[in-house]
Structure formats: structure tokens, C-alpha cells
Backbone bond lengths (Angstrom), bond angles and torsions (degrees), N, CA, C in turn:
res aa  C-N    CA-C-N  psi(-1)  N-CA   C-N-CA  omega(-1)  CA-C   N-CA-C  phi
1 L - - - 1.470 - - 1.519 110.82 -
2 F 1.351 116.12 -42.73 1.464 119.77 -178.24 1.518 111.04 -60.85
3 L 1.344 116.71 -45.98 1.472 120.18 -179.63 1.518 110.75 -65.21
4 F 1.341 117.02 -35.24 1.467 120.80 177.79 1.523 110.51 -63.90
5 L 1.327 116.13 -42.78 1.463 120.23 -179.26 1.520 111.30 -68.19
6 I 1.332 116.42 -38.53 1.466 119.43 176.35 1.527 109.81 -59.83
7 G 1.345 116.12 -39.03 1.458 119.76 176.44 1.507 112.11 -62.21
8 L 1.322 116.97 -38.89 1.464 121.07 -179.77 1.516 111.82 -62.83
9 I 1.330 116.48 -37.41 1.462 118.83 -172.71 1.520 112.51 -94.20
10 S 1.315 117.46 9.22 1.454 119.41 -174.72 1.518 114.15 -88.67
11 C 1.316 117.85 -34.71 1.455 118.21 -173.46 1.519 110.55 -156.54
12 S 1.326 115.58 168.79 1.455 122.08 -179.00 1.519 110.77 -89.68
13 E 1.319 114.56 165.30 1.454 120.02 175.56 1.522 109.48 -65.84
14 S 1.328 116.31 156.17 1.459 121.01 -173.18 1.530 112.60 -63.18
15 S 1.342 117.97 -26.58 1.462 119.52 -176.76 1.524 112.65 -64.90
16 L 1.321 117.54 -21.99 1.463 120.58 179.36 1.530 112.40 -95.15
17 V 1.304 117.14 -9.08 1.471 120.85 175.72 1.520 106.79 -89.18
18 I 1.321 115.79 102.93 1.461 121.22 -170.11 1.529 111.50 -116.85
19 D 1.296 115.85 167.69 1.459 122.56 176.49 1.536 108.53 -88.17
20 I 1.323 116.61 111.37 1.466 120.25 -178.08 1.532 111.64 -106.94
21 S 1.324 116.13 18.87 1.463 119.28 -176.89 1.523 112.46 -60.02
22 E 1.337 116.49 -27.79 1.464 119.94 -179.50 1.525 112.68 -88.67
23 S 1.323 116.88 -5.85 1.471 119.08 -178.36 1.530 112.86 -125.21
24 T 1.330 116.53 14.12 1.464 120.05 179.35 1.528 110.23 -62.70
25 L 1.314 115.54 136.44 1.461 119.75 -175.40 1.521 111.54 -150.41
26 S 1.312 114.73 170.17 1.455 122.21 172.75 1.520 108.09 -129.44
27 L 1.324 116.52 124.53 1.459 121.06 179.63 1.528 110.64 -74.33
28 D 1.306 115.39 167.03 1.466 122.82 176.80 1.531 107.50 -90.19
29 Y 1.341 116.66 114.66 1.467 121.82 -178.03 1.532 110.29 -109.48
30 R 1.328 115.47 135.24 1.459 120.73 179.67 1.531 108.70 -136.43
31 H 1.318 115.81 119.60 1.462 121.04 -171.37 1.532 109.61 -104.16
32 Y 1.306 113.39 89.93 1.467 121.79 -172.74 1.522 112.19 -58.49
33 E 1.333 116.57 -44.27 1.470 119.31 -176.09 1.527 111.62 -62.78
34 Q 1.327 116.75 -32.16 1.460 119.73 -178.06 1.530 111.61 -68.31
35 D 1.296 116.73 -33.18 1.469 120.71 177.87 1.531 111.68 -87.30
36 L 1.327 116.85 -41.38 1.461 120.75 -173.12 1.522 112.94 -66.12
37 F 1.326 117.37 -45.47 1.465 119.94 -175.03 1.527 112.75 -76.58
38 K 1.308 116.88 -5.09 1.463 120.43 177.04 1.529 112.02 -101.08
39 L 1.322 115.77 3.11 1.463 119.52 178.55 1.524 111.24 -70.35
40 D 1.309 115.28 149.78 1.473 121.67 170.54 1.525 107.01 -84.08
41 T 1.321 116.33 108.04 1.462 120.36 -175.06 1.525 112.88 -66.48
42 K 1.333 117.06 -14.13 1.472 119.27 175.66 1.530 110.71 -67.23
43 Y 1.318 115.21 -26.72 1.469 120.69 -179.56 1.525 109.91 -121.44
44 L 1.315 115.53 44.68 1.457 121.19 -171.78 1.529 111.88 -60.43
45 S 1.311 116.94 -45.18 1.460 120.85 -175.31 1.525 111.63 -61.20
46 S 1.320 116.82 -49.22 1.464 119.79 -178.84 1.531 111.61 -70.29
47 S 1.345 116.69 -31.29 1.465 120.26 177.80 1.524 111.28 -66.21
48 L 1.332 115.88 -37.06 1.459 119.90 178.97 1.520 111.76 -65.20
49 D 1.322 116.24 -30.48 1.467 119.47 176.94 1.525 110.81 -58.00
50 K 1.324 115.82 -37.28 1.462 120.02 -178.80 1.531 111.80 -74.35
51 L 1.339 115.96 -32.24 1.463 119.90 -177.50 1.526 113.70 -84.96
52 A 1.327 116.30 -25.17 1.470 120.67 -172.65 1.530 113.60 -53.63
53 P 1.327 120.43 -44.84 1.477 118.85 -179.22 1.527 113.16 -63.14
54 K 1.312 117.27 -30.28 1.456 121.66 -177.98 1.518 112.16 -82.10
55 Y 1.344 116.59 -28.83 1.464 120.86 -173.97 1.527 111.69 -126.92
56 P 1.331 118.07 58.63 1.469 119.86 -177.21 1.524 113.51 -63.48
57 V 1.341 116.70 -24.71 1.455 119.38 -179.16 1.524 111.53 -71.37
58 F 1.341 117.31 -23.36 1.464 121.90 179.09 1.530 112.52 -104.08
59 I 1.328 115.93 -37.77 1.466 120.74 -175.30 1.515 107.58 -113.13
60 N 1.316 116.02 97.68 1.457 119.95 -175.91 1.518 109.89 -148.71
61 G 1.330 114.71 173.47 1.462 118.82 -179.99 1.519 111.47 62.95
62 N 1.289 115.45 -146.02 1.466 121.19 -179.52 1.525 109.73 -88.77
63 Y 1.336 115.65 68.80 1.456 119.24 -173.47 1.534 113.31 -71.22
64 K 1.333 116.83 -10.61 1.462 119.65 177.01 1.524 112.99 -91.15
65 D 1.304 116.08 2.53 1.461 120.15 175.84 1.534 108.56 -56.61
66 P 1.335 118.40 131.45 1.470 121.12 -176.58 1.526 113.53 -52.62
67 T 1.316 116.99 -38.66 1.463 120.01 -179.75 1.526 110.72 -64.29
68 K 1.332 116.51 -42.37 1.459 120.15 179.67 1.527 111.40 -67.84
69 L 1.320 116.96 -36.78 1.463 120.19 177.92 1.525 110.84 -64.96
70 I 1.319 116.71 -39.46 1.472 120.40 177.33 1.521 110.52 -64.15
71 Q 1.327 116.26 -42.36 1.468 120.10 178.28 1.526 110.90 -60.51
72 L 1.335 116.83 -41.48 1.449 120.43 179.95 1.530 110.55 -68.50
73 E 1.336 116.86 -39.81 1.464 120.25 176.70 1.525 110.81 -60.66
74 N 1.320 115.87 -40.90 1.470 120.01 178.33 1.528 111.12 -64.75
75 Y 1.333 115.87 -39.72 1.469 120.63 177.86 1.527 110.11 -62.36
76 L 1.326 116.89 -44.16 1.468 121.09 -177.02 1.526 112.91 -72.72
77 S 1.329 117.47 -24.20 1.469 120.90 -179.93 1.523 112.67 -97.02
78 N 1.333 116.66 -3.65 1.460 120.73 179.29 1.535 109.98 -64.05
79 E 1.321 116.85 129.59 1.469 120.84 -174.53 1.524 112.28 -61.25
80 L 1.329 116.36 -40.80 1.464 118.97 179.72 1.519 110.69 -64.53
81 N 1.324 117.53 -44.98 1.463 120.34 -178.99 1.528 111.15 -63.52
82 I 1.318 116.61 -39.24 1.471 120.52 177.39 1.531 110.12 -61.93
83 K 1.337 115.55 -44.79 1.465 119.57 178.71 1.529 110.75 -62.26
84 L 1.318 116.02 -43.29 1.471 119.98 -179.22 1.526 110.71 -60.74
85 F 1.321 116.41 -41.38 1.469 119.21 178.58 1.526 110.92 -68.39
86 N 1.330 116.30 -43.90 1.465 119.65 -178.81 1.526 112.53 -65.03
87 D 1.327 116.85 -28.48 1.463 120.33 -179.88 1.526 112.78 -83.28
88 W 1.326 117.07 -5.83 1.463 120.37 -178.71 1.524 111.52 -56.56
89 D 1.335 117.41 -42.63 1.463 120.78 -177.86 1.520 112.06 -58.04
90 A 1.332 116.01 -45.16 1.460 119.93 -176.83 1.523 112.14 -75.26
91 K 1.325 117.16 -33.73 1.459 120.46 -173.01 1.529 113.58 -93.00
92 I 1.322 117.13 -31.58 1.476 121.14 179.50 1.524 109.51 -117.42
93 G 1.329 116.05 -60.88 1.468 120.65 172.06 1.511 115.64 80.98
94 S 1.313 116.54 -40.87 1.459 121.25 -179.27 1.520 108.43 -155.20
95 Y 1.322 115.72 146.52 1.461 120.39 176.67 1.527 112.41 -95.12
96 D 1.323 117.00 4.33 1.464 120.10 -174.41 1.530 112.37 -58.28
97 K 1.337 117.12 -48.10 1.465 120.45 -177.03 1.525 110.85 -66.60
98 M 1.332 117.32 -43.81 1.454 120.92 178.79 1.518 110.71 -59.85
99 E 1.316 117.17 -45.36 1.455 120.97 -177.94 1.530 111.03 -67.40
100 E 1.322 116.77 -38.49 1.465 119.98 177.62 1.530 110.58 -61.78
101 E 1.327 117.05 -44.00 1.465 121.38 -178.53 1.527 111.44 -68.07
102 L 1.327 117.08 -42.18 1.463 119.97 179.81 1.527 111.11 -69.07
103 N 1.326 117.04 -38.28 1.467 119.85 175.93 1.529 110.72 -59.51
104 L 1.326 116.02 -41.54 1.460 120.39 179.89 1.532 110.69 -65.81
105 A 1.341 116.39 -44.57 1.465 120.25 -179.98 1.525 111.35 -62.06
106 F 1.331 116.52 -44.68 1.463 118.92 -177.16 1.528 112.43 -79.41
107 S 1.320 117.71 -14.75 1.467 119.78 168.67 1.522 109.32 -68.16
108 H 1.330 116.24 -37.11 1.464 120.15 173.63 1.529 110.33 -66.44
109 Y 1.317 115.84 -40.57 1.470 119.59 178.33 1.525 110.42 -59.73
110 K 1.330 116.92 -43.35 1.465 121.25 179.97 1.522 111.18 -64.45
111 Y 1.325 116.78 -32.26 1.472 120.90 176.97 1.528 110.29 -63.77
112 Y 1.330 116.74 -45.98 1.466 121.07 -176.54 1.530 112.83 -81.28
113 F 1.324 116.70 -28.71 1.462 121.63 -176.89 1.532 108.60 -129.77
114 P 1.323 117.67 68.38 1.475 121.51 -170.46 1.517 114.75 -64.04
115 N 1.321 118.34 -22.21 1.462 120.38 -176.49 1.527 113.97 -96.63
116 E 1.329 116.08 0.33 1.463 119.63 -178.14 1.527 110.77 -83.99
117 T 1.328 115.87 145.56 1.457 120.37 174.89 1.530 109.37 -75.87
118 L 1.308 115.69 159.23 1.459 121.09 -177.51 1.519 110.66 -106.44
119 P 1.325 117.37 144.99 1.470 120.04 -178.17 1.520 112.67 -79.91
120 T 1.324 115.18 154.37 1.464 121.82 168.21 1.522 107.38 -86.10
121 V 1.328 116.74 137.32 1.468 121.52 -176.72 1.524 109.48 -106.22
122 Y 1.325 115.10 123.18 1.461 122.06 177.91 1.530 109.41 -113.64
123 T 1.320 116.79 141.78 1.460 120.85 167.79 1.530 108.03 -112.88
124 Y 1.319 115.47 153.07 1.458 120.46 179.78 1.519 109.53 -161.76
125 I 1.322 116.74 166.83 1.463 122.56 174.32 1.529 107.83 -92.05
126 S 1.336 115.88 117.48 1.463 120.71 -173.48 1.519 113.61 -90.57
127 G 1.343 116.98 -9.27 1.457 118.78 -171.84 1.517 111.18 75.28
128 I 1.344 116.01 27.79 1.468 125.06 -177.84 1.521 111.14 58.42
129 N 1.308 115.61 58.84 1.459 121.96 173.05 1.527 107.66 -84.43
130 Y 1.349 115.75 76.45 1.460 119.93 -168.69 1.524 113.82 -70.20
131 E 1.322 117.69 -15.13 1.460 119.17 177.82 1.525 112.25 -77.26
132 E 1.328 116.74 -15.92 1.468 120.04 -178.96 1.528 109.98 -145.62
133 P 1.348 116.28 70.52 1.474 119.25 -177.94 1.520 113.43 -65.95
134 I 1.337 115.82 -27.26 1.463 121.46 -179.30 1.523 108.93 -128.27
135 V 1.321 115.89 132.70 1.461 121.29 170.60 1.519 106.17 -115.07
136 A 1.321 116.95 120.43 1.465 119.26 -173.61 1.508 111.63 -133.59
137 N 1.318 114.92 137.01 1.455 121.77 164.47 1.522 106.46 -138.80
138 Q 1.300 117.16 -169.08 1.462 119.17 -174.29 1.526 113.27 -80.30
139 K 1.336 116.62 -9.27 1.474 120.32 179.35 1.522 112.61 -105.41
140 E 1.346 115.97 -35.68 1.463 119.61 -176.33 1.520 110.80 -136.82
141 I 1.316 114.17 147.96 1.464 121.55 169.71 1.522 106.81 -125.14
142 L 1.321 116.31 123.27 1.458 122.13 179.86 1.526 108.53 -108.69
143 I 1.317 116.32 121.42 1.463 121.79 -178.34 1.527 108.79 -109.60
144 G 1.326 116.37 115.94 1.466 120.83 172.47 1.517 107.86 -75.61
145 I 1.315 116.72 90.16 1.465 121.05 -169.36 1.521 112.04 -64.05
146 D 1.336 117.45 -23.50 1.466 120.80 179.59 1.528 111.90 -71.63
147 L 1.320 117.13 -4.56 1.462 120.72 176.77 1.525 111.89 -97.73
148 F 1.341 115.99 15.27 1.460 120.73 178.58 1.529 110.70 -134.84
149 Y 1.327 115.00 43.28 1.463 120.88 -178.16 1.526 112.36 -96.16
150 G 1.330 118.14 7.51 1.461 121.60 -178.76 1.518 111.08 102.99
151 G 1.314 116.10 140.67 1.457 120.86 -174.10 1.512 114.53 -60.66
152 D 1.341 117.58 -23.31 1.463 121.07 -177.98 1.532 113.00 -96.10
153 Y 1.324 117.35 10.57 1.473 120.27 179.81 1.527 108.95 -60.74
154 E 1.331 116.00 128.99 1.467 120.71 -169.11 1.521 113.88 -61.58
155 A 1.315 117.68 -32.27 1.464 119.94 -177.42 1.527 111.62 -66.00
156 Y 1.331 117.67 -29.12 1.463 120.03 178.54 1.530 110.52 -65.96
157 A 1.322 115.77 -43.75 1.465 120.05 178.60 1.529 110.85 -66.70
158 Q 1.334 116.38 -38.98 1.468 120.39 179.78 1.521 111.15 -62.79
159 L 1.324 117.01 -32.35 1.461 121.26 177.90 1.525 112.05 -88.06
160 Q 1.341 115.86 4.71 1.471 122.98 176.71 1.531 112.62 58.77
161 I 1.324 115.00 38.95 1.466 119.41 173.54 1.523 107.55 -72.36
162 P 1.334 118.28 128.15 1.472 120.20 -179.63 1.525 111.56 -55.29
163 K 1.320 116.56 142.98 1.458 120.55 -176.33 1.527 112.51 -63.29
164 Y 1.339 117.18 -30.76 1.461 118.20 179.78 1.528 111.11 -68.48
165 I 1.340 116.63 -18.16 1.468 120.67 174.27 1.526 110.07 -92.22
166 S 1.334 116.94 -46.69 1.468 119.58 -175.35 1.527 112.08 -65.41
167 K 1.342 117.62 -23.77 1.474 118.46 177.50 1.531 111.32 -63.53
168 N 1.338 115.97 -21.15 1.465 120.32 178.60 1.526 112.81 -82.46
169 N 1.326 116.37 -8.56 1.468 120.24 -174.84 1.527 110.88 -85.21
170 N 1.309 114.82 55.19 1.456 122.22 -175.30 1.525 109.30 -118.93
171 P 1.322 118.02 137.96 1.477 119.53 -178.89 1.520 113.94 -54.57
172 K 1.332 118.22 -29.26 1.469 119.95 -178.00 1.522 112.54 -68.25
173 Y 1.344 116.25 -14.40 1.458 120.15 -179.58 1.530 113.54 -96.38
174 I 1.323 118.04 -1.35 1.467 119.18 -175.20 1.519 111.61 -56.72
175 T 1.326 117.39 -49.93 1.463 119.90 -174.58 1.525 112.88 -64.68
176 P 1.347 120.30 -49.65 1.469 117.37 177.72 1.522 113.72 -61.98
177 V 1.327 117.61 -35.10 1.469 119.77 178.66 1.524 110.03 -66.59
178 V 1.331 117.29 -41.79 1.463 121.50 178.40 1.526 110.55 -64.08
179 V 1.326 117.14 -49.23 1.464 120.83 -177.62 1.526 110.37 -62.38
180 R 1.329 116.83 -40.51 1.468 120.20 179.46 1.528 111.01 -64.06
181 A 1.326 116.75 -45.78 1.469 120.50 179.61 1.523 110.78 -63.23
182 F 1.322 116.66 -40.00 1.457 121.36 178.44 1.529 110.58 -62.64
183 A 1.335 116.79 -44.42 1.462 121.18 -179.75 1.521 111.47 -67.72
184 Q 1.324 117.17 -40.42 1.463 119.87 179.68 1.518 111.33 -62.78
185 N 1.311 116.69 -35.31 1.462 120.22 176.59 1.525 110.77 -71.27
186 K 1.312 116.84 -45.20 1.470 120.91 -175.64 1.528 111.78 -66.34
187 F 1.327 116.61 -37.99 1.466 120.48 -173.59 1.527 112.26 -112.36
188 E 1.311 116.22 27.34 1.470 122.35 -175.90 1.530 112.25 -51.72
189 K 1.321 117.39 -38.73 1.465 120.96 -175.61 1.524 113.34 -73.86
190 Y 1.329 117.82 -10.61 1.457 120.39 -169.62 1.531 114.42 -119.45
191 I 1.319 117.77 12.04 1.473 118.40 -172.63 1.523 113.73 -121.02
192 H 1.325 118.18 -3.85 1.459 119.95 -176.92 1.527 110.80 -115.46
193 G 1.322 115.11 144.57 1.452 121.08 178.07 1.511 110.61 -140.83
194 E 1.313 116.38 -168.58 1.455 120.87 -176.47 1.524 113.20 -85.93
195 T 1.322 116.53 -41.45 1.461 120.19 -173.22 1.525 111.84 -97.08
196 L 1.326 114.90 167.88 1.458 119.27 174.60 1.520 110.48 -58.54
197 L 1.337 118.03 -45.07 1.462 120.56 -178.88 1.522 111.14 -61.59
198 D 1.330 117.75 -41.94 1.464 120.91 176.05 1.523 110.70 -54.53
199 N 1.329 115.97 -48.76 1.459 120.54 -176.25 1.520 112.24 -71.82
200 M 1.319 117.19 -33.45 1.464 119.92 174.34 1.520 110.31 -61.02
201 I 1.334 116.15 -44.01 1.469 120.06 -179.45 1.525 110.67 -69.74
202 G 1.329 116.80 -43.86 1.462 119.88 179.83 1.513 111.96 -60.58
203 L 1.330 116.88 -46.15 1.461 120.54 179.27 1.525 111.14 -75.39
204 G 1.336 116.24 -25.24 1.462 119.67 172.86 1.520 111.67 -64.07
205 K 1.340 116.12 -33.65 1.472 119.86 175.21 1.525 110.41 -61.22
206 I 1.336 115.95 -39.82 1.467 119.40 179.27 1.521 110.23 -62.37
207 E 1.335 116.98 -42.34 1.467 119.54 -179.98 1.527 111.12 -67.44
208 Y 1.322 117.25 -33.87 1.457 120.17 175.64 1.532 109.70 -66.41
209 F 1.328 116.81 -39.17 1.462 121.51 176.35 1.526 109.73 -61.14
210 V 1.342 117.03 -45.44 1.467 120.40 179.00 1.526 109.92 -59.16
211 E 1.319 116.42 -41.94 1.468 119.74 178.04 1.528 111.28 -62.85
212 A 1.323 116.88 -40.82 1.463 120.15 179.84 1.525 111.44 -63.76
213 M 1.326 117.01 -31.42 1.466 121.04 178.19 1.531 111.78 -80.62
214 M 1.349 116.01 -22.47 1.467 121.02 -175.48 1.532 109.22 -134.82
215 P 1.322 118.66 59.58 1.468 120.56 -169.84 1.521 115.07 -69.72
216 K 1.316 118.06 -16.81 1.465 120.21 -178.66 1.518 112.52 -103.11
217 V 1.330 116.15 9.69 1.469 121.25 -179.93 1.518 109.08 -98.69
218 M 1.324 116.88 139.18 1.460 121.86 -177.93 1.515 111.50 -59.89
219 D 1.327 115.46 145.63 1.461 121.76 177.56 1.528 111.73 -52.72
220 S 1.328 116.70 -43.02 1.466 120.15 -175.37 1.524 111.54 -62.02
221 I 1.324 117.19 -33.80 1.463 120.36 176.74 1.522 109.82 -71.80
222 R 1.325 117.07 -45.95 1.463 119.83 -178.35 1.522 111.72 -62.48
223 F 1.314 117.20 -42.15 1.464 120.82 -178.56 1.529 112.58 -81.97
224 Q 1.330 116.80 -12.18 1.466 122.59 -174.49 1.532 111.14 62.31
225 F 1.313 114.97 39.51 1.457 122.15 176.02 1.528 109.09 -104.68
226 T 1.332 115.89 152.08 1.455 118.79 168.99 1.524 108.30 -70.17
227 T 1.322 116.34 165.76 1.468 119.39 177.95 1.520 110.46 -58.89
228 N 1.335 117.21 -42.67 1.466 120.18 179.73 1.528 111.80 -63.75
229 Q 1.330 116.93 -38.84 1.467 120.04 177.53 1.522 111.09 -65.39
230 M 1.329 116.52 -40.05 1.458 119.89 -179.87 1.522 110.60 -66.71
231 I 1.329 116.06 -41.33 1.465 120.14 177.04 1.521 110.26 -63.34
232 W 1.338 117.31 -39.27 1.462 120.46 177.76 1.525 110.08 -59.23
233 C 1.317 117.07 -44.20 1.470 120.60 -178.04 1.526 111.26 -59.23
234 Y 1.326 117.10 -44.89 1.457 119.79 -179.67 1.527 111.77 -71.70
235 S 1.325 117.08 -44.19 1.462 119.94 -174.62 1.525 112.46 -74.18
236 H 1.341 117.26 -23.47 1.461 121.04 -179.95 1.536 112.57 -108.47
237 E 1.321 116.61 12.86 1.464 119.27 -176.04 1.526 111.29 -56.40
238 R 1.313 117.61 -47.93 1.461 121.13 -177.39 1.532 111.80 -66.70
239 S 1.330 116.22 -47.03 1.469 119.51 -177.27 1.526 111.30 -68.89
240 F 1.323 117.28 -35.03 1.470 120.41 179.02 1.531 109.96 -68.39
241 W 1.324 116.01 -41.60 1.461 120.56 176.96 1.532 110.42 -60.25
242 K 1.320 116.79 -44.79 1.464 120.80 178.26 1.525 111.19 -62.48
243 H 1.323 115.83 -39.77 1.470 119.88 178.79 1.526 110.45 -60.41
244 L 1.330 117.09 -46.01 1.464 120.77 179.66 1.523 111.30 -61.81
245 A 1.332 116.38 -37.32 1.461 120.31 -179.45 1.531 111.40 -72.63
246 I 1.323 116.37 -47.65 1.472 120.72 -176.75 1.521 111.38 -63.79
247 K 1.337 116.85 -37.38 1.464 121.43 -178.10 1.539 112.29 -84.44
248 N 1.331 115.89 6.21 1.475 121.26 177.83 1.526 113.36 60.60
249 H 1.324 115.76 32.80 1.466 119.72 177.71 1.531 111.71 -81.45
250 L 1.325 117.55 -33.53 1.464 121.18 -168.46 1.520 113.17 -57.31
251 F 1.314 116.91 -40.26 1.464 119.64 -176.22 1.526 112.32 -107.31
252 S 1.332 114.38 16.17 1.462 119.78 175.98 1.524 110.19 -68.98
253 K 1.333 115.65 140.56 1.463 121.48 175.27 1.534 111.17 -107.32
254 D 1.326 115.61 9.32 1.468 121.49 -179.54 1.524 109.05 -90.90
255 Y 1.327 115.47 94.10 1.461 120.03 -174.98 1.520 111.85 -58.20
256 R 1.315 117.31 -38.31 1.464 120.24 -179.77 1.523 111.25 -61.24
257 N 1.321 115.63 -29.64 1.460 120.78 -178.32 1.529 112.24 -79.17
258 Y 1.324 116.80 -35.67 1.468 118.48 -172.99 1.531 114.87 -108.21
259 K 1.324 118.65 -1.95 1.465 119.55 -173.66 1.522 113.03 -61.92
260 K 1.353 116.94 -27.12 1.468 119.23 -178.45 1.531 112.22 -62.82
261 F 1.336 116.38 -20.62 1.463 119.53 -178.68 1.529 112.62 -82.01
262 I 1.334 117.44 -14.65 1.467 119.64 -175.03 1.525 112.73 -128.55
263 Q 1.328 117.01 7.89 1.462 120.74 178.19 1.524 109.37 -116.89
264 H 1.338 115.03 159.57 1.458 119.67 172.99 1.523 108.87 -59.35
265 G 1.309 115.54 138.38 1.448 120.87 178.01 1.515 108.82 -167.71
266 P 1.327 117.79 168.13 1.470 119.56 -178.53 1.521 112.75 -67.77
267 F 1.349 117.28 -32.58 1.465 122.69 179.02 1.520 107.59 -172.07
268 V 1.334 116.87 164.72 1.465 120.08 176.62 1.523 111.35 -98.31
269 S 1.332 116.80 -14.52 1.463 121.48 177.32 1.513 108.95 -138.00
270 S 1.323 116.22 125.88 1.465 119.81 179.94 1.522 111.52 -65.07
271 L 1.339 116.99 -17.52 1.458 121.46 178.49 1.522 112.07 -88.27
272 E 1.328 116.15 -11.38 1.466 121.27 -177.91 1.525 108.13 -127.72
273 R 1.313 116.42 86.73 1.462 120.38 -173.16 1.525 113.57 -68.77
274 D 1.314 117.55 -14.45 1.469 120.62 175.02 1.524 111.90 -91.50
275 S 1.336 117.08 1.15 1.472 120.31 178.43 1.520 108.66 -82.93
276 P 1.328 118.65 111.40 1.469 119.74 -172.00 1.523 113.11 -80.87
277 G 1.328 115.74 149.85 1.454 118.37 164.53 1.523 107.48 -56.68
278 R 1.328 117.06 151.04 1.461 122.83 -176.04 1.528 112.43 77.14
279 A 1.339 117.53 11.12 1.465 119.60 177.98 1.525 110.75 -62.11
280 G 1.330 117.38 -28.96 1.462 120.38 176.75 1.512 111.97 -64.85
281 I 1.333 116.86 -33.13 1.464 120.07 177.90 1.525 109.83 -68.85
282 F 1.329 116.22 -34.69 1.472 119.01 175.39 1.527 110.17 -59.42
283 I 1.333 117.61 -43.06 1.470 120.66 177.24 1.525 109.95 -61.08
284 G 1.342 116.57 -43.87 1.461 120.07 177.78 1.515 112.16 -59.77
285 Y 1.326 116.22 -40.61 1.468 121.81 176.68 1.528 110.93 -61.20
286 R 1.340 116.12 -40.53 1.462 119.79 179.83 1.536 111.33 -67.91
287 I 1.326 116.24 -34.18 1.463 120.15 174.77 1.526 109.97 -62.90
288 I 1.331 115.68 -44.33 1.467 120.32 179.26 1.527 110.64 -64.11
289 K 1.319 117.05 -39.81 1.472 120.05 177.91 1.527 110.58 -58.81
290 D 1.334 115.80 -44.71 1.467 119.54 178.83 1.529 111.00 -66.09
291 Y 1.322 116.26 -39.99 1.467 120.37 -179.94 1.526 110.89 -62.07
292 M 1.316 117.00 -46.37 1.460 120.06 -178.18 1.530 111.33 -68.99
293 A 1.329 117.02 -33.59 1.465 120.21 178.60 1.528 110.94 -67.60
294 K 1.319 116.45 -36.01 1.470 120.73 -177.86 1.528 112.47 -88.33
295 N 1.329 116.77 -9.45 1.465 121.12 -179.73 1.531 109.33 -131.42
296 P 1.324 117.08 67.94 1.475 121.26 -172.73 1.523 114.48 -64.81
297 D 1.315 118.21 -15.34 1.468 119.98 179.13 1.524 112.56 -80.64
298 V 1.323 116.93 -12.28 1.466 120.57 178.95 1.519 109.03 -78.15
299 T 1.329 116.75 124.80 1.454 120.87 179.17 1.526 110.10 -85.44
300 L 1.309 115.75 164.82 1.462 120.19 178.50 1.523 110.65 -61.41
301 S 1.326 117.06 -42.22 1.467 119.85 -178.99 1.521 111.06 -65.22
302 E 1.337 117.13 -35.36 1.466 120.18 177.06 1.517 110.99 -68.69
303 L 1.312 116.09 -42.48 1.462 120.36 178.70 1.525 111.38 -57.99
304 M 1.320 115.90 -45.27 1.462 119.74 -171.18 1.520 113.13 -68.07
305 I 1.335 118.75 -22.18 1.465 120.01 178.77 1.530 111.99 -106.69
306 D 1.315 116.10 14.46 1.470 121.52 177.03 1.523 108.27 -96.62
307 S 1.309 116.87 112.77 1.467 120.42 179.46 1.533 111.57 -109.64
308 D 1.321 116.53 19.52 1.466 121.01 174.65 1.530 107.84 -85.68
309 F 1.322 115.15 77.03 1.453 120.48 -172.49 1.529 112.21 -63.89
310 T 1.326 116.78 -32.62 1.463 120.50 179.95 1.525 110.97 -63.20
311 T 1.337 115.71 -45.20 1.464 119.62 179.85 1.525 111.09 -68.21
312 I 1.314 116.73 -40.15 1.468 119.83 177.82 1.525 110.06 -58.82
313 F 1.331 115.80 -45.77 1.469 119.02 -179.92 1.525 110.95 -63.57
314 R 1.322 116.74 -45.58 1.467 120.70 -179.92 1.533 111.14 -59.89
315 D 1.325 115.73 -46.46 1.457 119.42 -174.58 1.540 112.84 -78.19
316 S 1.314 116.28 -12.84 1.468 119.14 175.90 1.534 110.88 -74.02
317 K 1.354 115.05 -26.67 1.472 120.86 -174.69 1.524 110.86 53.10
318 Y 1.302 114.71 37.30 1.472 120.91 -176.32 1.524 110.59 -62.05
319 N 1.327 115.90 126.97 1.466 121.39 179.54 1.524 107.98 -155.17
320 P 1.328 116.40 82.72 1.477 118.73 -173.10 1.538 111.86 -66.07
């Protein structure tokens, strides 16, 4: 059983492994922290003039306003921010791997959405804004690179970031986190519903999208689950689904009651420590997998703007 489950979580189905030779691309990357922290603060105003064209998302409006200059000086002299920048070499060191992975993911995006424009990718030091590691829209993606220094980075513990969150602060998760944030922004109108099942399916579509962009990446990396958590999801899929049904969670409209099934958390059951938060989204993803397998004429772009969750569930014939 263990070897079978490892096989399940190793790779995607062949239908998502596509030929992207005609859509291979390289995104525009701009590393704000690398330029900003090397500025001579004695000449901050004139230095910003040189950076402004490259970093309009950060340096805009009346950026020479004395109040804004003081705020920037305070940011650059902040001890934590200085440490975060100085630790970049040891914790990240190079953007080559990140850029290679994102280029590959967005080459898949260009294959499925050939007429869409591509975002510019910025990195910056966020001051460990762990509630929003990625800011994404269709024009820009902002990556707080200091939130990917590894789960054991001492500053995370010093700021008392919960371990179930800090475990996600690993460089190997940058691409799935970016792709997920990008998809959630792009398809915001089509992923939310009233009931738990609606939201499981809507957010399951996002995970299917992430898989389509990263079809050769292991499930555990895409979901940001440990291997044991991923194995739990597959091995307990049927029993967890039954639990949600028997306890009348599936059609609940009480978000406070069901949010633990679709949000990051240490576990969904205190009796099952390998049961990850967001396990409900895994079920939604499995529903989408069944739906797409049984409806091969549905394209990814059609799926992503379909918010008829009832029909999707019915036509998936999901029965774990």
C-alpha cells in the first residue's frame, strides 16, 4: 500500500504533461532588494530616480516627498530588514532555480491561455509579512523573498510564527505558492460558493490549475504537504469524505464551522496529526480530477470560469 501511495503522489496523469516547445518563455524578473539595499542613503532621492523606471510598483507617485523618504530610510535602517537582506546569500543565494521553475510554469500557462499577457515578477524584502508572502495580479507578482528562507529560519520562531505556517517558508514552495496566488486572483469570481462543498470544488479547481502548470512536480510539493500528510490524504480520502457527509459538513453554509477544512492549519483532526489543514481542498481537487477525466472535451480555460459547482460535482460522479 505504501509503495502504491508513493506512486500516486509522484507525478501527474499523462493528459497534463504537454508539449510546450511552442510556448516556452522567460518572464521579466526584477529584484528590488538587490538594488535597494545597495543604495547610498546619503543620496537617496537621486538614487531613486535611477530605480523608479525599473520598479514602478514600489517607486511611484511623489516618491520624493520628505515623509516618504523618511519612511524608506527607516525601512533600510531597520535591523530586521538588514538581517533579512544579509541572510539572502545563505538562504537563497541565486534566483536561477526559481526563475527556471517559474518560466516553466508560465510556459504551460501560455500554452493554455495563449492570448493572455504575462506578469512582471518582482522580489523584495517584506519584513516577514507572513500573512501575505505573495501579492499577485495579472500585471505583477510580488514575492516577499524573506518568507522563503526555510522553515527553521530563526527569525520566524522569534516572531512566533506557527510551525504549520513556517514549514511552508521553503524555497521549494515558491513556484506553487506563486502560481496559486496568480490563479486565485485571475479566477476570483469563479472559485467561491456558499457551502463547504462549493468551496472545496472551487478551490479544488485552483489546485488542478496548479497541477496543469506544474505537471511533473510531486503532489506534496504543490500542496505544500509533508510526505506523511500527502499519504494521509490519499489513504483517508474515502473515510474523510464519509466523515464530512455524515457530520453534515458538506452542505453547511457556516463558514466558521467548516473553514478548518479549507484553510492552512496544523491538522483537521486532533486525533490524526498527519491530517493536514486544507485537506478539504484535496477532496475538491480529487472531484475536479474525476470531472475532467469523465468530461475530456472540457478545456482548462472552460473549467476555470465554470462556477456551477453542483453540476461539476454531479458530472464528476465522485465516489472515493
